[in-house]
Steps between C-alpha positions, in 0.01 A plus 500: 500500500562146371601288801390415851713660771674312778358500851155625582316806621280480809190720521342510845133590481259409221291818490490746210859622547642151552325364193624789287858455626480128416398586143782755469770253608358220284504734200873539567558126487517431875342211683265646760365351821191678626461448875191547712364339816182356343494246216175648360657846480785356292262307274290811438811713435647254248167477315481879489858532377445246224184676384669842503804381307291324236295818451820703474634259238180530296518880508871509414588651838685204654841599630817308421583272209408165654168344400202559723477134597867488595466813709196357680690173563781693669266604784415250772339525840626407847357510853816391685729798563813301569464307173417819312811682623738217418702591193339843455740759366257789545202532735226760450266546799148611408301467822248760627637838617520399866828560682468221757394248236795589279751499788380153602546378144847653463605338827401163351680574174809603698525143632436335162665715231845420362793741513450575131128571479377858475194568717278773358181657627214646298404735784375838384570701814672297777865594536782246463613594852162389641496183294853369504686632808631213713500237225825307455447520122434877506776555243293299251174688566350779294166663428401446137178699483305445176218704356166317490480300277872432433431297183365814330689775685874428511631741766662340806637713787809343657544620857789362708525451875798696642679162525396365160808392305549721187541174309142408594376828349695442180391136475135594543532788254650270238230237555221755462652635178539145370131418541392826336420715804623858548682512836605821673737522795424705807824601669340472843162417652236768544138465609283420198804452273487710182192390310253522787639835618425638155164321484394621843597859414269483197215340697535760774479800267223333300304466824561865594380622159176302536459608862540867400231469232748574222425190292286185507651157573420387147669797335797472736563148372481632145771757581730205561382247241462748212768746612798426720462125458540529123844654548603293796434174319816564302714735710532624852445846649861612456521409131152648445622830642824471302302479172248766598772768497849532361624241746436443871700804613292718270182345637602587858587855401166548324265324737685462831331797669157383390567147621608627844193724524260215416670241722496742795124526453445128553282426801554262792514123465142368458341262748379280214160450662166671540296701249767522229566127521128437441488748213792339317372149568153589371643649179711190435219257579269668248716351224665211683292355787726371777398134472733222390344450155520863393845553656644185339359596162659843524830347620503270197442802277782685680738207453414480129572870463829461685607204288434699180685800645793281599515363144487853354773624734722209399445574134567873546816439702638276228464775234 
């Protein structure tokens, strides 16, 4: 990446997701406007971004080929929505997961956005139909759901509204690839999209195993981090199965009956409250107390691990 791109990207919301998106787009050479309603929130976010990027540069984990100072200079703050939208070629909404809040914002954007701007949402669960129906720019709207934090985890789920123009999907897909993300296209909307449906299935069965006294919360997490997670960091469940037999068809022939038997034994959907909730929370808090200092320290460790993993994956994929 050796040049600054034309136009600018607008990020709405300066929380953790918004800050990370701003860093991603700046690493790709785009000018970024970070919008929020309070000047102090913007100031704090820009200071945090600058600190993060300088630390990434020192550790050799900075994305993109532009210098750290140039990337930082590409990100500016704004508290006036009309001014922020003007000239934006892509808009990424990163406000709290509140339907009414988001709908109010999209109604405002609908009045301000140009006919060329793509309007994306970082929502993790709210459907495009709920968010975009009735907007005059609905053809330009799409869910672009990242994984937290998007700077370190590149997956982006692209979920269209039934009236989203196919060109909007392709334009967003190309942009995400250009800035180093890994977009996937959902053919139609479904509650929870793909990532969270898989994540919730894992959380639900993990809960049931703890509830049934089969395994402790601590050991359950090890099953993922030292077992399935090791595989899934590099390949998905279908390819894993493909390699664990003489191809996927062979895997189904060998293990299909066992899979059906086990899946049929799964219990009902948990309530995610009560005694089991307390048991899991207590086990987690023994190692990571749920206060901001301990949680932030662990998040920083997580992000460092993810940045090293991302670098390793890139190196392995180039071999």
